[in-house]
C-alpha positions in Angstrom: 26.8 -51.2 68.2 23.9 -53.4 69.1 23.0 -56.2 66.6 19.6 -57.9 66.4 17.7 -59.8 63.9 15.1 -57.2 63.0 11.9 -59.1 62.8 8.5 -58.4 64.4 9.0 -60.5 67.6 12.4 -59.0 68.4 11.2 -55.4 67.6 8.2 -55.8 70.0 10.6 -56.7 72.8 12.9 -53.7 72.3 12.9 -51.8 75.7 11.9 -48.1 75.8 14.6 -45.4 75.1 16.6 -44.6 78.2 15.8 -41.3 79.9 17.6 -38.4 78.3 18.6 -40.3 75.2 17.6 -39.0 71.8 17.9 -42.2 69.8 19.9 -45.4 69.3 20.4 -47.7 66.3 20.1 -51.5 66.0 21.8 -53.3 63.1 20.4 -56.4 61.6 22.4 -59.6 62.0 21.6 -60.9 58.5 21.3 -58.0 56.0 24.4 -55.8 56.0 23.6 -52.2 56.7 19.9 -52.8 57.5 19.1 -50.8 60.6 16.3 -49.7 62.9 16.6 -46.2 64.4 14.8 -46.1 67.8 13.4 -42.7 69.0 11.1 -41.7 71.8 8.0 -41.6 69.5 8.8 -43.9 66.6 11.1 -46.5 65.1 12.4 -46.1 61.5 13.9 -48.7 59.2 16.8 -47.7 56.9 19.8 -48.9 55.0 23.4 -47.8 55.3 26.3 -48.6 52.8 29.5 -47.1 51.4 29.6 -45.9 47.8 32.7 -46.6 45.6 34.4 -43.5 46.9 34.0 -44.6 50.5 31.3 -42.2 51.5 28.6 -43.5 53.8 25.1 -43.3 52.3 21.8 -43.7 54.1 18.3 -44.4 52.7 15.2 -44.3 54.8 12.9 -47.2 54.1 9.9 -46.4 56.3 8.5 -46.1 59.8 7.7 -49.3 61.7 3.9 -49.5 61.7 3.7 -47.9 58.3 5.7 -50.8 57.0 6.1 -54.2 58.6 9.4 -55.7 59.5 9.1 -58.2 56.6 8.4 -55.5 54.1 11.3 -53.4 55.3 13.6 -56.5 55.1 12.5 -57.2 51.5 13.0 -53.5 50.5 16.5 -53.6 52.1 17.4 -56.6 50.0 16.1 -54.9 46.8 18.2 -51.8 47.5 21.3 -53.8 48.2 20.8 -55.7 44.9 20.5 -52.3 43.0 23.7 -51.2 44.6 25.5 -54.4 43.6 24.4 -53.8 40.0 26.0 -50.4 40.1 22.9 -48.3 40.6 22.7 -45.3 43.0 19.4 -45.4 44.8 20.4 -42.6 47.2 21.3 -40.3 44.3 18.1 -41.2 42.5 16.0 -40.3 45.5 17.9 -37.1 46.0 17.3 -36.2 42.4 13.6 -37.0 42.7 13.4 -34.7 45.8 14.9 -31.8 43.9 12.8 -32.5 40.7 10.1 -30.0 39.9 6.5 -31.0 40.2 4.2 -30.7 37.2 2.8 -27.4 38.6 6.2 -26.0 39.3 7.5 -26.8 35.8 4.3 -25.3 34.3 4.7 -22.1 36.2 8.4 -21.7 35.8 9.0 -23.0 32.2 6.0 -24.3 30.3 3.6 -21.3 30.6 6.3 -18.6 29.9 7.3 -20.7 26.8 3.7 -20.6 25.6 3.3 -16.9 26.4 6.2 -16.1 24.2 5.0 -18.2 21.2 1.3 -18.6 21.3 -1.4 -16.0 20.9 -4.0 -18.1 22.7 -1.7 -18.9 25.7 -4.4 -17.8 28.1 -6.3 -21.0 27.2 -3.2 -23.0 28.3 -3.1 -21.1 31.6 -6.8 -21.9 32.1 -6.3 -25.6 31.4 -3.4 -25.7 33.8 -5.3 -24.0 36.6 -8.6 -25.9 36.2 -7.5 -29.3 35.0 -3.8 -30.2 35.1 -2.8 -28.7 38.5 -5.7 -30.3 40.4 -5.1 -33.7 38.8 -1.4 -34.0 38.4 0.1 -30.8 39.7 1.7 -32.2 42.9 3.4 -35.1 41.1 7.0 -34.9 40.2 7.5 -34.8 36.4 9.1 -38.2 36.2 6.4 -39.8 38.4 3.6 -39.2 35.9 2.8 -42.3 34.0 0.9 -43.0 30.8 -1.8 -44.5 32.9 -2.0 -41.2 34.9 -2.4 -39.3 31.6 -5.1 -41.7 30.3 -7.1 -41.3 33.5 -6.8 -37.5 33.3 -8.1 -37.7 29.7 -10.9 -40.1 30.5 -12.1 -38.2 33.6 -13.0 -35.2 31.5 -15.2 -37.3 29.2 -16.8 -39.0 32.3 -17.8 -35.6 33.6 -20.0 -35.3 30.6 -17.7 -33.0 28.6 -17.4 -33.4 24.8 -14.5 -35.3 23.2 -13.1 -32.0 21.8 -12.9 -30.5 25.3 -11.0 -33.6 26.6 -8.7 -33.5 23.6 -7.8 -29.8 24.1 -6.8 -30.6 27.6 -4.8 -33.6 26.6 -3.1 -31.6 23.8 -1.9 -29.0 26.4 -0.6 -31.8 28.6 1.2 -33.5 25.7 2.8 -30.2 24.9 3.9 -29.6 28.5 5.6 -33.0 28.6 7.2 -32.6 25.2 8.9 -29.4 26.3 10.0 -31.2 29.6 11.4 -34.0 27.5 13.1 -31.7 25.0 14.8 -30.0 28.0 15.9 -33.4 29.3 13.9 -33.2 32.5 12.1 -36.5 31.9 13.3 -39.6 30.1 10.1 -39.9 28.0 6.9 -38.2 27.3 4.2 -40.1 29.2 1.4 -38.4 27.2 2.8 -39.2 23.8 1.1 -42.6 23.5 -2.3 -41.5 24.7 -4.6 -41.2 21.7 -7.1 -38.4 21.2 -10.8 -39.2 21.3 -12.7 -39.3 18.0 -14.5 -36.0 17.9 -18.1 -36.0 16.8 -19.1 -32.6 18.2 -17.8 -30.3 15.4 -20.6 -27.9 14.4 -20.2 -26.6 10.9 -23.0 -24.6 9.5 -23.0 -23.2 6.0 -25.5 -20.6 5.0 -27.5 -21.4 1.9 -27.7 -19.0 -1.1 -31.2 -17.8 0.0 -29.9 -17.3 3.6 -27.0 -15.3 2.4 -29.3 -13.0 0.5 -31.5 -12.6 3.5 -28.5 -11.8 5.7 -27.3 -9.2 3.3 -30.7 -7.6 3.3 -30.6 -7.6 7.2 -27.1 -6.0 7.1 -28.5 -3.1 5.0 -31.2 -2.4 7.6 -29.0 -2.9 10.7 -29.0 0.2 13.0 -25.4 -0.4 14.1 -23.8 0.4 10.7 -20.3 -0.5 11.8 -21.4 -3.9 13.1 -23.4 -4.5 9.9 -20.5 -3.8 7.7 -18.3 -6.0 9.9 -20.6 -8.9 9.3 -20.6 -8.2 5.6 -16.8 -8.1 5.6 -16.5 -11.4 7.4 -18.8 -13.0 4.9 -16.9 -11.5 2.0 -13.4 -12.5 3.2 -13.8 -15.6 5.4 -11.6 -13.8 7.9 -11.5 -14.5 11.6 -13.5 -12.2 13.8 -10.7 -11.0 16.1 -8.3 -10.3 13.2 -11.1 -8.3 11.4 -12.3 -6.2 14.3 -8.7 -5.2 15.2 -7.6 -4.4 11.7 -6.1 -0.9 11.0 -6.3 1.1 7.8 -2.5 0.9 7.6 -2.9 -2.9 7.1 -4.5 -2.4 3.7 -2.9 -1.7 0.4 -6.0 -0.6 -1.5 -4.1 0.9 -4.4 -2.3 -2.3 -5.4 -3.6 -4.8 -8.0 -5.0 -6.8 -6.4 -5.8 -4.9 -3.3 -4.1 -6.6 -0.3 -4.9 -6.9 3.4 -1.8 -7.7 5.5 -2.7 -9.4 8.8 0.2 -8.8 11.1 -0.6 -11.2 13.8 -2.9 -14.0 12.6 -3.8 -17.0 14.6 -1.4 -19.1 12.5 1.4 -17.0 13.9 2.8 -16.0 10.5 2.3 -12.6 8.9 -0.3 -13.2 6.2 -1.5 -11.3 3.1 -5.1 -11.7 1.9 -6.3 -10.6 -1.5 -9.5 -8.5 -1.4 -12.4 -9.2 -3.7 -14.8 -6.6 -5.0 -17.4 -7.2 -2.3 -14.8 -6.6 0.5 -13.5 -3.4 -1.3 -17.1 -2.1 -1.6 -17.5 -2.6 2.2 -14.2 -0.8 2.9 -15.3 2.2 0.8 -18.4 2.5 3.0 -16.3 2.2 6.1 -13.9 4.9 4.9 -16.9 7.3 4.9 -17.4 6.4 8.6 -13.7 6.6 9.6 -13.1 7.8 13.2 -9.6 6.6 14.0 -6.8 4.3 12.8 -9.1 1.2 13.1 -11.3 0.1 10.3 -14.0 -0.9 12.8 -13.8 1.8 15.4 -15.1 1.3 19.0 -17.3 3.6 21.0 -14.3 5.1 22.9 -11.7 7.3 21.1 -8.8 5.4 19.5 -10.2 2.0 20.2 -11.6 -0.8 17.9 -14.9 -2.6 18.2 -14.6 -5.5 20.7 -17.9 -7.2 20.0 -20.6 -7.4 17.3 -22.5 -10.2 19.0 -25.7 -8.3 19.8 -25.9 -6.8 16.4 -25.3 -10.1 14.7 -28.1 -11.7 16.7 -30.4 -8.9 15.5 -29.4 -9.5 11.9 -29.9 -13.3 12.3 -33.4 -12.8 13.7 -34.3 -10.4 10.9 -33.0 -12.9 8.3 -34.6 -15.9 10.0 -31.2 -17.7 10.5 -32.0 -19.2 13.9 -28.9 -19.8 16.1 -26.3 -19.1 13.4 -22.8 -18.1 14.8 -20.4 -15.5 13.6 -17.9 -18.3 12.8 -20.4 -19.8 10.4 -19.6 -16.9 8.1 -16.1 -18.3 7.7 -17.5 -21.7 7.0 -19.9 -20.2 4.5 -17.1 -18.4 2.7 -15.2 -21.7 2.4 -18.2 -23.6 1.2 -18.8 -21.0 -1.6 -15.2 -21.6 -2.7 -15.7 -25.4 -2.6 -18.9 -25.3 -4.5 -17.1 -23.3 -7.2 -14.4 -26.0 -7.6 -11.6 -24.3 -5.8 -8.6 -26.4 -4.7 -8.0 -27.4 -1.1 -4.6 -25.7 -1.3 -6.2 -22.4 -2.4 -8.9 -22.6 0.3 -6.2 -23.2 2.9 -4.3 -20.1 1.7 -7.4 -17.9 1.7 -8.5 -19.0 5.1 -4.9 -18.7 6.4 -4.8 -22.2 7.9 -1.3 -23.1 9.0 -1.8 -26.7 8.0 -4.2 -28.5 5.6 -5.8 -30.4 8.5 -8.5 -27.7 9.3 -9.2 -27.3 5.6 -9.8 -31.0 5.0 -13.4 -30.6 6.3 -14.4 -28.7 3.2 -13.3 -31.0 0.2 -10.6 -32.0 -2.3 -10.7 -29.7 -5.2 -8.9 -28.8 -8.4 -6.2 -26.1 -8.5 -7.2 -22.5 -9.1 -5.8 -18.9 -8.8 -6.1 -17.2 -5.4 -7.5 -13.9 -6.5 -10.0 -15.3 -9.0 -11.0 -17.9 -6.5 -11.7 -15.3 -3.8 -13.7 -13.4 -6.4 -16.0 -16.4 -6.9 -17.0 -16.3 -3.3 -18.8 -13.0 -3.8 -21.1 -14.2 -6.6 -24.2 -14.6 -4.3 -23.4 -11.3 -2.5 -23.2 -9.3 -5.8 -26.5 -10.9 -6.9 -28.1 -9.8 -3.7 -26.7 -6.3 -4.1 -28.2 -6.2 -7.5 -31.5 -7.5 -6.3 -31.3 -10.7 -8.3 
């Protein structure tokens, strides 16, 4: 067993490997276990020691040329210090090698978890594929730092994206690491301390009373009757577009008092019941006369529901002079009508089927009121329009 002080000058003087030999090892004369493995094409620094059970452990430090002799010696001393303090650097490195990368964990555990629990899981898949995997996908879970997450978040804003876009990506990454932490795969969530950007790009448009009347007039003249009634129903109920267009007749209890719409799979995730006001009931009666299948808003093909009303809505907005109004503005308008009538935040939250008060906060703090009577108040302008007031 050859011994040599492994420093730059002595390493440079090492003779070539003898013909036919695969490798030989040189042991340092000062640092116990510090070795240089000499092969035909390279020389590699490492450290050998025995664990408490007497088993020999080996840890590669690095190739000579990639690291200097001084750097390798310093690293060897650090590893020996860790061993003396009871640490297991060999086991830690082996654990790291077997640890999942961010991309592997997302594919095997995070995304399946989201698919089983979240209706909008496809958005998480998109964010993983377009943002998380290219930036952090190859890193081991425990290698990702808070600084990495901060840079990930900042980079989206520096691309010219809006704060809300950056925040949605960060929220997905936060959730990914929370699940990893809950499953004891990482000691801490590196994304937890990263704060969301202040969002200033929320667009909330509320139709004025004259605009509502003009829209109702445009609904009456719309050539696509189903789409026109769908717009009216959205305005009368404040419901979400997807939940409305996919509604089935069996979801409605029109004979009860009040009439109830049961939404089986709302965005909030919990089965919801929505009381129906007189304007919504009037629209449903008109739709009943046009009934084609089990869906309230039937599609062009048999046994399907209407997938889109965008083109018809644009026509109605043009006829009513509403400019670039969005279908979601009808939901905001419904909420604003409640607020203007003095309806409580709690009631608005229930009628809009928000899972938490956070989304409802944008509208106002109001006094308590009854759900059914509050919903009825939202139809005042619509009923006036019907009557030609």
